[in-house]
C-alpha positions as CSV (number, residue, x, y, z in Angstrom):
1,M,-3.7,20.4,-18.1
2,A,-1.4,19.3,-15.4
3,A,-2.1,20.7,-12.0
4,S,0.4,23.4,-11.0
5,S,2.9,22.8,-8.3
6,E,0.9,25.0,-5.9
7,H,-1.7,22.2,-5.8
8,V,0.7,20.1,-3.8
9,E,2.2,21.0,-0.4
10,L,3.9,19.2,2.4
11,A,1.8,18.5,5.4
12,S,4.6,19.7,7.7
13,T,6.1,22.8,6.2
14,A,9.6,24.0,6.8
15,A,8.2,27.5,7.5
16,D,7.2,26.5,11.0
17,P,10.0,26.9,13.5
18,P,11.3,23.4,14.5
19,E,11.3,24.2,18.2
20,K,7.5,24.9,18.1
21,D,6.6,21.7,16.3
22,Q,5.8,19.7,19.5
23,T,3.8,17.0,17.7
24,E,6.7,15.9,15.6
25,A,9.2,15.9,18.4
26,P,9.0,12.2,19.3
27,E,9.8,11.1,15.7
28,T,12.8,13.4,14.9
29,S,16.5,13.1,15.7
30,R,19.4,15.5,15.6
31,D,22.1,15.2,13.1
32,P,25.4,15.0,15.1
33,E,27.3,16.5,12.1
34,T,25.1,19.5,11.8
35,D,24.4,19.9,15.5
36,P,27.5,19.0,17.4
37,D,26.6,20.9,20.6
38,E,23.0,21.3,21.8
39,D,24.1,23.7,24.5
40,E,25.3,26.2,21.8
41,D,21.7,26.5,20.5
42,E,20.2,26.9,23.9
43,D,22.7,29.7,24.7
44,G,21.9,31.6,21.5
45,G,24.8,30.2,19.4
46,E,24.7,28.9,15.9
47,P,21.3,27.6,14.7
48,A,20.7,23.9,14.5
49,G,21.0,22.0,11.2
50,P,18.2,20.4,9.4
51,K,16.0,18.0,11.4
52,L,16.2,14.3,10.7
53,R,12.9,12.5,11.0
54,D,12.2,8.8,11.4
55,T,10.1,8.9,8.3
56,P,9.6,11.4,5.4
57,E,7.1,14.2,5.9
58,D,3.5,13.6,4.9
59,I,2.5,15.0,1.4
60,R,-0.7,16.9,1.2
61,L,-2.6,16.9,-2.1
62,E,-5.5,19.1,-3.3
63,A,-7.4,16.0,-4.5
64,I,-7.8,12.4,-3.2
65,A,-5.1,10.0,-4.5
66,N,-6.4,6.7,-5.8
67,T,-3.0,5.2,-6.3
68,A,0.6,5.5,-5.2
69,A,3.8,3.6,-6.2
70,L,7.4,3.8,-5.0
71,H,10.4,3.6,-7.4
72,P,12.3,0.2,-7.5
73,S,15.7,1.7,-6.8
74,R,15.4,5.4,-5.8
75,D,13.6,7.5,-3.2
76,V,10.9,8.6,-5.6
77,L,7.1,8.3,-5.1
78,V,4.4,8.8,-7.7
79,C,0.7,9.2,-7.2
80,G,-2.4,9.6,-9.3
81,D,-5.5,11.5,-8.2
82,V,-9.2,11.6,-8.9
83,D,-8.7,14.6,-11.3
84,G,-6.5,12.5,-13.5
85,D,-3.2,14.2,-12.5
86,V,0.0,12.3,-11.9
87,Y,2.6,13.7,-9.5
88,A,6.2,12.6,-8.8
89,F,8.1,13.4,-5.6
90,S,11.5,12.8,-4.2
91,Y,11.2,11.9,-0.5
92,S,13.7,12.3,2.3
93,C,13.9,12.0,6.1
94,T,15.6,15.4,6.2
95,E,12.9,17.9,7.0
96,G,12.0,20.1,4.1
97,E,13.8,17.9,1.5
98,T,10.7,16.1,0.2
99,R,9.7,18.0,-2.9
100,E,7.7,17.7,-6.1
101,L,9.6,16.7,-9.2
102,W,7.0,17.0,-11.9
103,S,3.3,16.6,-12.6
104,S,1.3,15.3,-15.6
105,G,-2.3,15.9,-16.6
106,H,-2.6,13.7,-19.6
107,H,-5.6,11.7,-18.3
108,M,-9.0,13.2,-18.8
109,K,-10.6,11.4,-15.9
110,S,-9.6,9.8,-12.6
111,C,-6.2,8.0,-12.6
112,R,-6.8,4.7,-11.0
113,Q,-3.5,2.9,-10.9
114,L,0.2,3.5,-11.5
115,R,3.1,1.0,-11.8
116,F,6.9,1.5,-12.4
117,S,8.7,-0.7,-15.0
118,E,11.2,-3.1,-13.5
119,D,14.2,-0.8,-14.4
120,G,12.3,2.3,-13.0
121,L,12.8,4.3,-16.2
122,Q,9.1,4.2,-17.3
123,L,5.8,4.6,-15.6
124,Y,2.5,3.1,-16.6
125,S,-0.9,4.5,-15.7
126,V,-4.6,3.6,-16.3
127,S,-7.6,5.7,-15.9
128,R,-11.4,6.0,-15.9
129,D,-11.0,7.5,-19.4
130,K,-10.2,4.0,-20.7
131,A,-6.7,4.9,-21.7
132,V,-3.3,3.3,-20.9
133,H,-0.4,5.8,-20.7
134,L,3.4,5.3,-20.7
135,L,5.4,8.1,-19.1
136,D,9.1,8.9,-18.9
137,V,10.0,8.9,-15.2
138,E,12.7,11.5,-15.4
139,R,10.6,14.3,-16.9
140,G,7.0,13.0,-16.7
141,Q,6.6,13.3,-20.5
142,L,4.0,11.1,-22.3
143,V,5.7,8.5,-24.4
144,T,2.9,6.2,-25.5
145,R,-0.9,6.5,-25.3
146,I,-3.4,3.7,-26.0
147,R,-6.8,5.4,-26.4
148,G,-9.9,3.3,-25.9
149,A,-7.8,0.4,-24.6
150,H,-11.0,-1.0,-22.9
151,G,-14.7,-0.6,-23.6
152,A,-15.2,0.2,-19.9
153,P,-13.2,2.3,-17.4
154,I,-9.9,0.6,-16.5
155,N,-9.6,-0.2,-12.8
156,S,-6.4,-2.4,-12.3
157,L,-2.9,-2.7,-13.7
158,L,-0.1,-5.2,-13.5
159,L,3.3,-5.2,-15.1
160,V,4.2,-8.9,-15.9
161,D,7.6,-7.7,-17.3
162,N,9.1,-4.7,-19.1
163,N,7.1,-5.5,-22.2
164,I,3.9,-7.3,-21.0
165,L,1.1,-5.4,-19.3
166,A,-2.2,-6.7,-17.8
167,T,-5.2,-4.5,-17.3
168,G,-8.7,-5.1,-15.9
169,D,-11.8,-3.0,-16.3
170,D,-15.1,-2.2,-14.5
171,G,-17.0,-4.6,-16.8
172,G,-14.8,-7.7,-15.8
173,T,-12.6,-7.8,-19.0
174,L,-9.0,-8.8,-18.7
175,K,-6.5,-7.7,-21.4
176,V,-2.8,-8.5,-21.7
177,W,-0.8,-6.2,-23.8
178,D,2.5,-6.5,-25.7
179,M,3.8,-2.9,-25.4
180,R,6.4,-3.4,-28.1
181,K,3.5,-3.6,-30.6
182,G,0.9,-1.7,-28.6
183,T,-1.7,-4.4,-29.1
184,A,-3.6,-6.8,-26.9
185,I,-2.5,-10.4,-27.0
186,M,-5.3,-11.6,-24.7
187,D,-8.8,-10.2,-24.4
188,L,-11.1,-12.3,-22.1
189,K,-14.2,-11.6,-20.2
190,H,-15.1,-14.2,-17.5
191,H,-16.0,-11.9,-14.6
192,E,-19.5,-10.4,-14.1
193,D,-18.2,-7.3,-12.3
194,Y,-15.1,-5.1,-12.0
195,I,-11.6,-6.5,-11.7
196,S,-10.2,-5.0,-8.6
197,D,-6.6,-6.4,-8.6
198,I,-4.2,-8.6,-10.6
199,A,-1.3,-10.8,-9.5
200,V,1.2,-13.0,-11.3
201,D,3.3,-16.0,-10.2
202,Q,7.1,-15.9,-10.0
203,A,7.3,-17.9,-13.3
204,K,5.2,-15.2,-15.0
205,R,2.9,-17.9,-16.3
206,I,-0.4,-17.6,-14.4
207,L,-2.4,-14.4,-13.8
208,L,-4.8,-14.2,-10.9
209,T,-7.6,-11.7,-10.8
210,A,-9.9,-10.6,-7.9
211,S,-13.3,-9.4,-8.9
212,G,-16.3,-7.6,-7.5
213,D,-18.4,-10.6,-8.4
214,G,-16.8,-12.5,-5.5
215,T,-14.6,-14.8,-7.5
216,M,-10.9,-15.2,-8.3
217,G,-10.0,-15.8,-11.9
218,V,-7.1,-17.9,-13.2
219,F,-5.6,-17.2,-16.6
220,N,-2.6,-18.8,-18.4
221,I,-0.4,-16.2,-20.1
222,K,1.8,-18.7,-21.9
223,R,-1.1,-20.5,-23.5
224,R,-3.2,-17.3,-23.7
225,R,-6.3,-18.9,-22.2
226,F,-8.8,-18.8,-19.3
227,E,-8.4,-21.6,-16.8
228,L,-11.1,-21.3,-14.1
229,L,-13.0,-19.2,-11.6
230,S,-13.1,-19.9,-7.9
231,E,-16.3,-20.5,-6.0
232,F,-18.2,-17.4,-5.1
233,Q,-17.2,-15.7,-1.8
234,S,-19.2,-13.4,0.4
235,G,-18.8,-9.8,-0.8
236,D,-16.5,-8.3,-3.4
237,L,-13.0,-9.6,-3.7
238,T,-10.9,-6.4,-3.5
239,S,-7.3,-7.6,-3.7
240,V,-5.1,-10.6,-4.4
241,A,-1.5,-11.5,-3.5
242,L,0.9,-14.5,-3.3
243,M,2.3,-15.6,0.0
244,K,4.4,-18.4,1.4
245,R,6.8,-18.5,-1.6
246,G,3.9,-18.8,-3.9
247,K,2.3,-21.7,-2.2
248,K,-0.6,-19.7,-0.9
249,V,-2.9,-17.1,-2.5
250,V,-4.7,-14.5,-0.3
251,C,-7.7,-12.4,-1.4
252,G,-9.1,-9.5,0.6
253,S,-12.8,-8.8,0.6
254,S,-15.3,-6.0,1.2
255,E,-16.6,-8.0,4.2
256,G,-13.3,-7.8,6.1
257,T,-12.4,-11.4,5.5
258,I,-9.1,-12.7,4.0
259,Y,-9.7,-15.8,1.8
260,I,-6.8,-18.2,1.5
261,F,-6.2,-20.6,-1.4
262,N,-3.7,-23.3,-2.0
263,W,-1.6,-23.0,-5.2
264,N,-3.2,-25.3,-7.8
265,G,-6.3,-25.4,-5.5
266,F,-8.0,-22.3,-6.8
267,G,-11.5,-23.7,-7.0
268,A,-12.2,-23.5,-3.3
269,T,-10.6,-21.8,-0.3
270,S,-8.4,-23.8,2.1
271,D,-9.0,-21.3,4.9
272,R,-10.5,-18.0,5.7
273,F,-9.5,-15.3,8.2
274,A,-12.1,-12.8,9.6
275,V,-10.3,-9.6,10.5
276,K,-12.2,-7.1,12.6
277,A,-12.0,-4.5,9.9
278,E,-14.7,-2.9,7.7
279,S,-12.9,-4.3,4.6
280,V,-9.6,-5.5,3.3
281,D,-9.2,-3.3,0.3
282,C,-5.4,-3.7,-0.3
283,I,-2.9,-6.4,0.5
284,L,0.9,-5.8,0.3
285,P,3.2,-8.7,1.1
286,I,6.2,-7.7,3.3
287,T,7.7,-11.2,3.8
288,D,6.6,-14.7,3.0
289,N,4.4,-14.7,6.2
290,I,3.6,-11.1,6.9
291,M,1.4,-8.8,4.9
292,C,0.1,-5.2,5.4
293,T,-3.6,-4.5,4.7
294,A,-5.5,-1.3,4.2
295,S,-9.1,-0.8,5.1
296,M,-12.1,1.6,4.8
297,D,-11.8,2.2,8.6
298,G,-8.5,4.0,8.0
299,Y,-6.2,1.4,9.7
300,I,-3.1,-0.2,8.3
301,R,-2.8,-3.7,9.9
302,A,0.2,-6.0,9.9
303,I,-1.1,-9.6,9.6
304,N,0.7,-12.9,9.9
305,L,-0.4,-15.8,7.7
306,L,-0.5,-19.3,9.3
307,P,-0.9,-18.9,12.2
308,N,-3.4,-16.2,11.2
309,R,-2.9,-13.2,13.5
310,V,-3.2,-9.5,13.4
311,I,0.2,-8.5,14.7
312,G,-0.7,-4.9,15.3
313,C,-1.3,-1.4,13.8
314,I,1.3,0.2,11.4
315,G,-0.6,3.5,11.2
316,Q,-3.9,5.1,10.2
317,H,-5.5,7.8,8.1
318,V,-7.9,8.8,10.9
319,G,-11.5,7.9,10.0
320,E,-10.7,7.9,6.2
321,P,-10.6,5.0,3.8
322,I,-7.1,4.0,2.5
323,E,-6.8,3.4,-1.3
324,E,-3.4,1.9,-1.7
325,L,-0.1,0.8,0.0
326,A,3.4,0.7,-1.5
327,K,6.8,-0.5,-0.2
328,S,10.1,1.4,-0.7
329,W,12.9,-0.2,-2.6
330,D,14.9,-0.8,0.6
331,S,11.9,-2.2,2.5
332,R,12.3,0.5,5.1
333,F,9.2,2.6,4.5
334,L,5.5,1.9,3.7
335,A,3.6,4.6,1.9
336,S,-0.2,4.9,2.1
337,C,-2.7,7.2,0.4
338,G,-6.1,7.9,1.8
339,H,-9.3,10.0,1.4
340,D,-7.8,12.6,3.8
341,Q,-5.7,13.8,0.7
342,L,-2.5,12.8,2.4
343,I,0.3,10.4,1.5
344,K,1.9,9.1,4.7
345,F,5.1,7.2,5.3
346,W,5.6,4.5,8.0
347,D,8.8,2.9,9.2
348,I,8.4,-0.9,8.8
349,S,12.1,-1.8,9.0
350,S,11.6,-3.9,12.1
351,L,8.5,-5.7,10.8
352,P,10.3,-8.6,9.0
353,N,11.9,-9.6,12.3
354,T,8.5,-10.0,14.0
355,T,7.7,-13.5,15.4
356,V,4.2,-14.7,16.0
357,N,3.2,-17.1,18.8
358,E,1.2,-20.2,18.0
359,Y,-1.5,-19.3,20.6
360,R,-3.3,-16.0,21.1
361,K,-2.7,-13.4,23.6
362,R,-5.3,-11.9,25.9
363,K,-7.1,-9.0,24.4
364,K,-6.0,-5.6,25.6
365,K,-8.2,-3.8,28.1
366,D,-8.4,-0.6,26.0
367,G,-9.2,-2.6,22.9
368,R,-6.4,-1.0,20.8
369,M,-4.2,-3.0,18.6
370,K,-0.5,-3.1,19.4
371,S,1.4,-0.1,18.0
372,L,4.1,-1.2,15.6
373,T,5.3,2.3,14.8
374,K,5.7,5.5,16.7
375,K,2.8,7.1,14.6
376,A,0.6,4.0,14.7
377,H,-2.3,5.7,16.6
378,G,-2.0,9.1,15.1
379,D,0.7,11.6,14.0
380,N,0.0,13.7,17.0
381,D,0.4,11.0,19.6
382,F,2.7,12.9,22.0
383,F,2.8,9.9,24.3
384,S,3.8,7.4,21.6
385,G,7.1,6.5,23.4
386,L,5.2,5.9,26.7
387,V,2.7,3.7,24.9
388,E,5.5,1.5,23.5
389,E,7.1,1.2,26.9
390,T,3.8,0.2,28.5
391,E,3.2,-2.4,25.8
392,K,6.5,-3.9,26.4
393,K,5.8,-4.2,30.1
394,E,2.4,-5.8,29.4
395,E,4.0,-8.3,27.1
396,G,6.6,-9.2,29.7
397,G,4.0,-9.7,32.5
398,G,1.2,-11.3,30.5
399,E,3.0,-14.5,29.3
400,E,1.1,-16.6,31.8
401,E,-2.2,-15.5,30.3
402,E,-1.3,-16.2,26.7
403,E,-2.8,-19.6,26.6
404,E,-6.2,-18.4,27.5
405,E,-7.9,-18.0,24.1
406,E,-10.1,-15.0,23.9
407,E,-11.8,-13.1,21.1
408,D,-9.1,-11.0,19.5
409,D,-8.8,-8.5,16.7
410,S,-7.8,-11.4,14.5
411,D,-10.5,-14.0,14.7
412,S,-9.8,-16.8,12.3
413,G,-11.4,-20.1,11.4
414,S,-10.8,-22.9,8.9
415,D,-13.7,-24.0,6.7
């Protein structure tokens, strides 16, 4: 059964008087149309209109969300949790306007990944119950179910196009489905452990898989065959993504290292980048050079590729592992889901304009990464504005020291 709507609530409720919400004050702004005169409110005049926030409110769930996805053309978010339930929300920067649209409980076990179709009309989900589900986005109704799609629990999902679907399971099997027929057109097992993530090139010809056995797999969809496995890397490969207009492939690992491959040089890495993180569990490309990564330490890092640098901190789920990142259709927001049972939104609109110097900056005295958003070091950071101003002053006064290479949060080396 689907979880009832009372299982989901907003982390910041509209029931609290806005004037008492001191922690949210730095990230809200007044609407000039609904609040033309602040003095009227102070003098006991007409009440203020709805608050406008920099980002939508956090969404609190009753269970941990394994996966989250954002609609390709609307302000709609979906998430799947460890109980097998799928929820859809409309999100808004107007306080109190983020609300649940529907919920579905068709999976019998944990929902592990969700993906929208290219047109945003359909939603695919995979689960530990070994089933693939196709839902109608408008109402959340089940359209198609493939029971026993895999012999092992399904862990990863990728839409190649509106009709072709790729899935990977805990046993290392990759399947490619033609959803028009509901049958698998590829069924290959070349990994010895779970498939954590799947990516496809722009031509939709080559599938890349990251696996817990420490290898990246290469599969040709057009010829329906296996091509090769990369050399073994240290630790599990947890994520895979294409960067630099498809010329580079990056894989995250459980060791906190990002492995970099040249396109058509999949056998061995061309470079590796050791990030000071417990792991790199999720990679989301933002531009050709910049990616966001999620880690077990709860931090979301913005990382530049070549030169390899940690640009700064987007945000965090304090002390809790992050499962997945998703980008909004207009590239304004980043959504993250973590083990704190929260879905959080981050403003990344300025991130694509970030430039990275060829040489490293001196490490900060307090050891903290540069804050790239107002909420970077916690939602309750009352002094976030002061922190940003201080950082700007440090940047302006520290240019002479930039050439001094010192151990940074983004150690990298080329092997």
